[in-house]
ZAMARGU-4260 file (C-alpha; in steps of 0.2 Angstrom, whole numbers, plus 5000, padded with zeros to 4 digits):
<rodrens>
0) 5000/5000/5000 | 5005/5018/4997 | 5001/5031/5010 | 4999/5050/5005 | 4997/5064/5017
5) 4988/5080/5012 | 4988/5096/5021 | 4974/5106/5015 | 4965/5123/5018 | 4948/5121/5011
10) 4949/5106/4999 | 4939/5092/5007 | 4927/5092/4992 | 4942/5090/4980 | 4950/5076/4990
15) 4933/5067/4990 | 4932/5068/4971 | 4950/5062/4969 | 4947/5047/4980 | 4930/5043/4972
20) 4938/5042/4955 | 4952/5031/4961 | 4945/5020/4974 | 4956/5027/4988 | 4951/5030/5006
25) 4955/5044/5017 | 4953/5049/5035 | 4954/5066/5044 | 4967/5067/5058 | 4964/5075/5074
30) 4969/5093/5079 | 4984/5087/5089 | 4992/5081/5073 | 4992/5098/5065 | 5006/5111/5065
35) 5002/5129/5067 | 4995/5137/5051 | 4990/5121/5043 | 4973/5117/5036 | 4965/5100/5038
40) 4976/5084/5037 | 4971/5068/5028 | 4980/5051/5027 | 4975/5043/5011 | 4978/5024/5008
45) 4978/5016/4991 | 4985/5001/4982 | 5001/5005/4972 | 4993/5003/4955 | 4981/5018/4958
50) 4994/5030/4964 | 4998/5037/4947 | 4979/5038/4943 | 4976/5047/4959 | 4990/5060/4956
55) 4983/5063/4938 | 4965/5065/4944 | 4970/5077/4959 | 4981/5087/4947 | 4966/5090/4936
60) 4955/5096/4950 | 4955/5115/4951 | 4956/5127/4966 | 4974/5125/4971 | 4981/5108/4976
65) 4999/5113/4971 | 5008/5097/4964 | 5024/5098/4974 | 5031/5080/4977 | 5044/5079/4991
70) 5055/5066/4999 | 5049/5057/5014 | 5052/5068/5030 | 5053/5085/5021 | 5044/5099/5030
75) 5026/5101/5024 | 5021/5118/5018 | 5003/5124/5023 | 4991/5123/5009 | 5003/5112/4998
80) 5001/5094/4993 | 5014/5082/5000 | 5016/5065/4993 | 5026/5053/5003 | 5032/5038/4993
85) 5035/5026/5007 | 5027/5010/5008 | 5016/5007/5023 | 5005/4992/5029 | 4987/4996/5030
90) 4978/4992/5046 | 4972/4974/5047 | 4960/4965/5057 | 4954/4947/5059 | 4937/4944/5053
95) 4929/4926/5050 | 4947/4919/5053 | 4955/4930/5039 | 4965/4945/5039 | 4955/4959/5031
100) 4961/4977/5026 | 4953/4993/5032 | 4949/4997/5014 | 4940/4981/5011 | 4930/4983/5027
105) 4925/5000/5022 | 4921/4998/5004 | 4923/4979/4999 | 4933/4976/4984 | 4923/4987/4973
110) 4932/4997/4960 | 4926/5013/4954 | 4917/5010/4937 | 4921/5018/4921 | 4904/5025/4921
115) 4907/5035/4936 | 4924/5041/4930 | 4916/5046/4913 | 4902/5055/4923 | 4914/5065/4934
120) 4926/5069/4920 | 4912/5075/4909 | 4905/5086/4922 | 4923/5093/4926 | 4927/5096/4908
125) 4910/5106/4906 | 4915/5117/4920 | 4932/5121/4912 | 4925/5128/4897 | 4926/5112/4886
130) 4912/5102/4879 | 4900/5097/4892 | 4892/5079/4891 | 4875/5080/4884 | 4860/5075/4894
135) 4858/5059/4883 | 4876/5054/4886 | 4874/5057/4905 | 4859/5046/4906 | 4868/5032/4897
140) 4882/5034/4909 | 4871/5034/4924 | 4862/5018/4919 | 4879/5009/4920 | 4882/5015/4937
145) 4870/5003/4945 | 4853/4995/4945 | 4837/5004/4951 | 4833/4989/4962 | 4840/4984/4979
150) 4847/4967/4982 | 4834/4954/4987 | 4845/4938/4991 | 4857/4943/5005 | 4871/4930/5003
155) 4882/4936/5017 | 4878/4930/5035 | 4870/4944/5045 | 4883/4944/5059 | 4897/4946/5046
160) 4888/4960/5037 | 4885/4969/5054 | 4903/4967/5060 | 4909/4975/5043 | 4897/4989/5044
165) 4902/4992/5063 | 4920/4992/5058 | 4917/5005/5044 | 4906/5017/5055 | 4920/5027/5064
170) 4929/5031/5048 | 4914/5036/5039 | 4908/5047/5054 | 4925/5055/5055 | 4924/5060/5037
175) 4907/5067/5038 | 4910/5076/5054 | 4926/5084/5046 | 4914/5091/5032 | 4902/5098/5045
180) 4916/5107/5054 | 4923/5114/5038 | 4906/5121/5032 | 4898/5127/5048 | 4900/5135/5065
185) 4892/5122/5076 | 4894/5130/5093 | 4879/5133/5104 | 4874/5151/5103 | 4856/5153/5108
190) 4846/5170/5104 | 4843/5180/5119 | 4824/5178/5125 | 4819/5169/5109 | 4811/5152/5113
195) 4802/5138/5103 | 4784/5134/5109 | 4789/5123/5124 | 4804/5134/5129 | 4819/5127/5119
200) 4831/5141/5114 | 4832/5146/5096 | 4849/5147/5089 | 4855/5163/5081 | 4868/5170/5069
205) 4875/5164/5052 | 4883/5147/5054 | 4889/5144/5036 | 4907/5148/5034 | 4914/5159/5020
210) 4929/5156/5010 | 4945/5161/5017 | 4954/5177/5011 | 4944/5192/5019 | 4927/5188/5010
215) 4912/5195/5019 | 4893/5192/5016 | 4891/5210/5010 | 4905/5208/4997 | 4898/5191/4992
220) 4880/5198/4990 | 4886/5211/4978 | 4894/5198/4966 | 4885/5190/4951 | 4882/5172/4950
225) 4895/5170/4936 | 4909/5178/4946 | 4904/5167/4962 | 4905/5151/4951 | 4920/5156/4942
230) 4930/5161/4957 | 4923/5146/4967 | 4916/5157/4981 | 4899/5149/4984 | 4899/5145/5002
235) 4901/5126/5005 | 4887/5126/5018 | 4875/5131/5004 | 4879/5115/4994 | 4868/5100/4996
240) 4871/5092/5013 | 4876/5074/5012 | 4867/5060/5022 | 4878/5055/5038 | 4883/5041/5027
245) 4877/5044/5009 | 4883/5028/5002 | 4872/5018/5012 | 4858/5031/5016 | 4842/5026/5025
250) 4832/5032/5039 | 4842/5039/5054 | 4835/5045/5070 | 4841/5057/5083 | 4847/5051/5100
255) 4833/5058/5111 | 4820/5049/5100 | 4830/5033/5100 | 4831/5033/5119 | 4813/5038/5123
260) 4806/5025/5111 | 4817/5012/5119 | 4811/5017/5136 | 4793/5018/5132 | 4791/5003/5120
265) 4807/4993/5121 | 4808/4996/5102 | 4825/4998/5094 | 4828/5013/5082 | 4847/5013/5084
270) 4857/5008/5069 | 4873/4999/5070 | 4881/5007/5055 | 4877/5026/5056 | 4872/5039/5069
275) 4863/5056/5067 | 4875/5070/5063 | 4869/5087/5068 | 4871/5094/5086 | 4855/5094/5097
280) 4854/5113/5099 | 4850/5114/5080 | 4835/5103/5081 | 4817/5105/5086 | 4812/5103/5104
285) 4809/5085/5109 | 4795/5081/5112 | 4786/5095/5103 | 4769/5101/5108 | 4754/5096/5098
290) 4740/5108/5094 | 4723/5103/5086 | 4713/5114/5075 | 4697/5107/5083 | 4702/5112/5101
295) 4713/5127/5101 | 4707/5130/5119 | 4718/5115/5125 | 4734/5122/5119 | 4747/5108/5119
300) 4736/5092/5121 | 4751/5081/5125 | 4757/5091/5140 | 4775/5087/5136 | 4773/5068/5133
305) 4779/5058/5117 | 4763/5051/5109 | 4766/5032/5106 | 4757/5016/5104 | 4755/5014/5123
310) 4748/5031/5128 | 4739/5038/5113 | 4722/5032/5119 | 4724/5039/5137 | 4730/5056/5130
315) 4716/5058/5117 | 4701/5049/5123 | 4687/5062/5125 | 4695/5073/5113 | 4695/5063/5096
320) 4680/5053/5089 | 4683/5035/5086 | 4688/5037/5068 | 4701/5050/5072 | 4707/5039/5086
325) 4709/5024/5074 | 4719/5035/5062 | 4730/5040/5076 | 4733/5022/5081 | 4739/5018/5064
330) 4751/5033/5064 | 4759/5027/5080 | 4759/5008/5076 | 4776/5002/5070 | 4777/4993/5053
335) 4792/4986/5044 | 4804/4998/5035 | 4819/4996/5025 | 4832/4997/5039 | 4820/4992/5053
340) 4812/4975/5051 | 4812/4957/5056 | 4823/4950/5042 | 4842/4948/5041 | 4842/4963/5029
345) 4841/4976/5043 | 4852/4989/5051 | 4848/4985/5070 | 4857/4973/5080 | 4841/4963/5084
350) 4825/4961/5074 | 4813/4975/5077 | 4794/4979/5074 | 4798/4993/5062 | 4795/5012/5062
355) 4779/5022/5065 | 4774/5037/5055 | 4775/5048/5071 | 4793/5041/5075 | 4799/5054/5062
360) 4784/5066/5063 | 4785/5066/5082 | 4769/5072/5090 | 4763/5078/5072 | 4779/5089/5070
365) 4797/5084/5066 | 4812/5079/5076 | 4825/5083/5063 | 4828/5065/5058 | 4834/5062/5041
370) 4834/5050/5026 | 4837/5050/5007 | 4823/5055/4995 | 4816/5039/4987 | 4812/5046/4970
375) 4830/5047/4963 | 4843/5035/4956 | 4858/5033/4956 | 4863/5035/4974 | 4874/5051/4972
380) 4859/5060/4965 | 4847/5056/4979 | 4844/5070/4991 | 4845/5071/5010 | 4828/5074/5017
385) 4825/5083/5033 | 4809/5077/5040 | 4795/5090/5037 | 4783/5095/5050 | 4765/5089/5048
390) 4758/5105/5056 | 4746/5114/5045 | 4744/5100/5032 | 4726/5106/5030 | 4733/5121/5021
395) 4743/5111/5008 | 4737/5106/4991 | 4750/5093/4986 | 4763/5083/4995 | 4781/5077/4993
400) 4797/5087/4989 | 4797/5086/4970 | 4782/5075/4966 | 4764/5080/4965 | 4754/5068/4977
405) 4738/5077/4977 | 4730/5072/4994 | 4736/5067/5011 | 4727/5050/5009 | 4738/5046/4994
410) 4753/5052/5003 | 4750/5041/5018 | 4747/5026/5006 | 4763/5031/4996 | 4773/5032/5012
415) 4769/5014/5018 | 4770/5005/5002 | 4784/5014/4994 | 4794/5027/5003 | 4797/5016/5018
420) 4807/5005/5007 | 4817/5017/4996 | 4804/5017/4982 | 4807/4998/4979 | 4791/4988/4980
425) 4800/4972/4978 | 4810/4974/4994 | 4794/4980/5002 | 4786/4963/4998 | 4801/4954/5006
430) 4802/4964/5022 | 4783/4964/5026 | 4775/4980/5019 | 4759/4986/5027 | 4746/4989/5014
435) 4732/5000/5022 | 4715/5000/5014 | 4706/5016/5009 | 4696/5017/5025 | 4712/5016/5035
440) 4721/5030/5025 | 4706/5041/5027 | 4706/5039/5045 | 4725/5043/5046 | 4722/5058/5035
445) 4708/5065/5045 | 4719/5065/5061 | 4733/5073/5051 | 4722/5087/5045 | 4718/5092/5063
450) 4736/5096/5067 | 4738/5115/5069 | 4752/5127/5068 | 4758/5134/5085 | 4749/5149/5092
455) 4756/5166/5085 | 4748/5179/5096 | 4756/5193/5086 | 4747/5189/5070 | 4729/5194/5065
460) 4716/5184/5056 | 4725/5187/5040 | 4742/5181/5046 | 4749/5198/5047 | 4757/5208/5062
465) 4743/5215/5072 | 4746/5233/5076 | 4736/5231/5092 | 4749/5219/5099 | 4762/5233/5098
470) 4775/5224/5087 | 4793/5230/5088 | 4799/5242/5074 | 4811/5229/5068 | 4797/5216/5066
475) 4786/5229/5057 | 4801/5233/5045 | 4804/5215/5043 | 4786/5212/5037 | 4787/5226/5024
480) 4804/5218/5018 | 4796/5201/5018 | 4782/5207/5006 | 4792/5220/4997 | 4811/5221/4993
485) 4815/5203/4999 | 4801/5196/4989 | 4799/5182/5001 | 4780/5184/5000 | 4780/5180/4982
490) 4782/5161/4986 | 4777/5162/5005 | 4760/5172/5005 | 4750/5174/5022 | 4742/5166/5031
495) 4750/5149/5030 | 4765/5157/5021 | 4765/5145/5006 | 4759/5147/4988 | 4757/5128/4986
500) 4768/5128/4971 | 4785/5122/4966 | 4800/5133/4961 | 4817/5130/4953 | 4830/5140/4962
505) 4843/5136/4949 | 4857/5135/4962 | 4868/5127/4949 | 4872/5145/4943 | 4883/5147/4958
510) 4894/5131/4958 | 4902/5117/4948 | 4894/5100/4949 | 4905/5090/4961 | 4904/5074/4972
515) 4906/5077/4991 | 4905/5063/5003 | 4894/5053/4991 | 4882/5066/4986 | 4882/5075/4969
520) 4880/5094/4969 | 4869/5095/4954 | 4853/5104/4948 | 4839/5102/4960 | 4825/5106/4948
525) 4808/5113/4955 | 4805/5110/4974 | 4790/5112/4985 | 4787/5128/4994 | 4785/5123/5012
530) 4774/5134/5024 | 4783/5146/5035 | 4770/5147/5049 | 4779/5142/5065 | 4795/5142/5057
535) 4806/5145/5072 | 4800/5128/5079 | 4807/5119/5064 | 4825/5120/5062 | 4836/5116/5052
540) 4830/5123/5036 | 4829/5119/5017 | 4824/5102/5012 | 4840/5094/5017 | 4843/5104/5033
545) 4859/5113/5026 | 4853/5130/5033 | 4855/5128/5052 | 4847/5145/5057 | 4835/5158/5050
550) 4850/5169/5048 | 4858/5156/5037 | 4842/5155/5027 | 4841/5174/5025 | 4859/5175/5019
555) 4856/5160/5007 | 4841/5168/4998 | 4849/5186/4998 | 4863/5178/4988 | 4854/5167/4976
560) 4840/5180/4972 | 4853/5194/4972 | 4843/5205/4984 | 4857/5215/4990 | 4850/5217/5008
565) 4859/5227/5021 | 4864/5219/5037 | 4850/5229/5046 | 4837/5223/5034 | 4843/5205/5036
570) 4841/5206/5055 | 4823/5214/5053 | 4818/5199/5041 | 4823/5187/5055 | 4814/5197/5068
575) 4798/5196/5058 | 4799/5177/5054 | 4802/5173/5072 | 4784/5180/5075 | 4776/5168/5062
</rodrens>
């Protein structure tokens, strides 16, 4: 094996591309291994026969990996590439009586396909002013990257598969956490006096990091999309956020949900191969309050409890009618799901009953848990999906991020039969799909339509600031901006603050297509406009949770819509949205 050390400033994405193209693996070293002034340090392991390929691919990647090869032991210069030619043995471990390398544990013996190389090369050449591959060529390449179907016959014993995935987990987590640290300020900075509905502090401040070199948000906001793309200045935190382990994907729950479900039901939602990634202070409060359109006088019906299969009747009897209670029962009943089931093709240590709708949409809201969008193939093009709230679904006319599912009944049926199993009905049949009849999905939908937004005492019946409530001047200015200069109200009109349409933001104007930690930063196409009522209760933001705070969201839309808002105007906008 060859070991190559890279000391980098802001080049995690470039390293990822290089490794994907060549089959190499790399790991982030800790802060104690760094010298003053250095960027991030990576150790990269690869077989000898791919070293030259790796060098060539990395040489072709723009944005400043300087190709300086040195003798072993030579002093490393910050921001420069150091290639050490010494042979080292990769870490070995015993598995099933055999020695297995770390690389095989992480990725098996898979080689990067010619299709993947062609795709990345075509995208890269297109961004260097050469002829970009055509959509037809791209489709043909992607078809060769893998089947749309998931494997049915699992030939490897479960225990062996589980041990391999457990062994790979720390390295994958280290890589993903390094990406988060590079993109965001993850510190806990609660806003003074701003709370969610049950009292959890709301985080404030822009957390997305800018490129080094004295760039500011004001300077960036004055630049055109062409200049930003050409100079590579689009903030990395505005790019698609990968799944905690994008290559394997699947549903991943937050720790507080895992612990509480284990305590209440003795049901396991803990995966052995991947953990949730974002710090708890960026997530919605847990458990969240539940408000009903039919009984606004009750406030939070749950009184701080997590609604589950064992307590739903005690909480809601005398409040719901029998049909609504039956709908709620179905929503809190666990059914088999792709990663959580009773077969040997699961991602929990022991067989489990499955997942309930309200495991993700906890108390009819969201807990921030994540998965990959089921609609897309191949895997790099699948989008991370931050669990959306179900509050106010009565005000929505279609469902799904990019699809047009017309009713909540259809969506409930789709979730059980298709979305629970990554859009693969064949796998669903194998693992035990629940197939609700129309009466059952109608009951589920009836309860969901009763879920209300949290109270907003500063708003009038039209969803606007009520002058009688004496809003602050900053909030009044923010409302004027929202429906004026900032153009937020074009897509987010009152009272629910959604136009029930889909819009293409055309983010690809700002960056080169690239592969980062397994996810392709490629055009999104039109996405659904989500309601903004109660928005302070629903961090993180955007469909994949890439925007950690409302301040991040304002900077994001200020940039992509070229609004040229001042810092004071941005603060006023946030002040208004906190009242929604």
